[in-house]
C-alpha positions in Angstrom: 0.0 0.2 0.1 1.4 3.4 -0.8 1.2 7.2 0.2 -2.7 7.2 -2.2 -3.8 4.1 -0.3 -3.7 5.7 2.7 -5.0 8.8 1.7 -8.1 7.2 0.7 -8.4 5.1 3.0 -8.1 7.6 6.1 -9.9 10.0 4.8 -12.9 8.4 3.6 -13.1 6.5 6.6 -13.0 9.5 8.6 -15.8 11.2 6.0 -18.1 8.0 5.9 -18.0 8.0 10.0 -18.4 11.9 11.2 -21.6 12.0 8.5 -23.2 8.2 10.1 -21.6 9.8 13.6 -23.9 13.1 12.3 -27.4 10.9 11.5 -27.3 9.0 14.4 -27.4 12.5 17.1 -30.3 14.1 14.6 -31.9 10.6 15.1 -31.3 10.5 19.2 -32.3 14.3 19.2 -35.1 13.2 17.1 -36.7 10.9 19.7 -36.4 13.1 22.6 -39.2 14.5 20.8 -37.2 17.8 20.2 -37.1 19.2 16.9 -33.0 19.3 15.4 -32.2 22.8 15.5 -30.4 23.0 11.9 -30.0 27.0 11.2 -28.5 28.2 14.2 -29.1 31.7 13.7 -32.7 30.8 14.2 -33.0 32.6 17.1 -37.0 33.1 17.3 -36.9 29.1 17.2 -34.5 27.5 19.3 -32.6 28.9 22.1 -29.2 29.0 23.0 -29.4 26.6 25.5 -30.7 24.1 22.5 -28.5 25.0 20.2 -25.3 24.8 22.4 -26.7 21.1 23.7 -27.1 19.8 19.7 -23.7 21.2 18.8 -22.1 20.2 21.4 -23.0 16.8 20.9 -22.7 16.3 17.2 -19.1 17.6 17.8 -18.4 14.8 20.4 -20.1 12.0 18.7 -18.8 13.4 15.0 -14.9 14.4 16.4 -15.3 10.6 18.6 -15.9 8.3 15.7 -13.2 9.7 12.9 -11.0 9.0 15.3 -11.9 5.7 15.8 -12.2 5.3 11.8 -9.1 6.7 11.6 -7.5 3.7 14.6 -9.0 1.4 12.3 -8.2 2.3 9.0 -4.3 3.2 10.3 -4.4 -0.5 11.7 -6.3 -2.1 8.7 -2.8 -0.5 6.8 -0.6 -1.2 9.1 -1.3 -5.3 8.8 -1.6 -4.7 5.4 1.7 -3.2 4.7 3.6 -3.4 7.5 3.9 -1.0 7.9 2.5 2.2 9.6 1.6 5.1 6.8 3.9 8.1 6.9 3.3 11.3 9.1 2.1 14.1 8.0 4.8 17.2 7.4 4.1 19.5 10.4 
């Protein structure tokens, strides 16, 4: 496996995990009987607390899912290629 394979595997898994986590949080939010605050500038319909709580939950879920997916992708890469993917330049 090469650099291009890692870019596709690492980025693809992170994007997919983020999308799934976002959908999951939205579904859980709706199941609690609340409307998902789609537009943060809609100050008449959504209060500060609700908007911030939804943003915090979404951010936590997406961040955790992306991290887990990239770690799993890196382990798969290591198992397949026999070495770790090269780190990004800082």
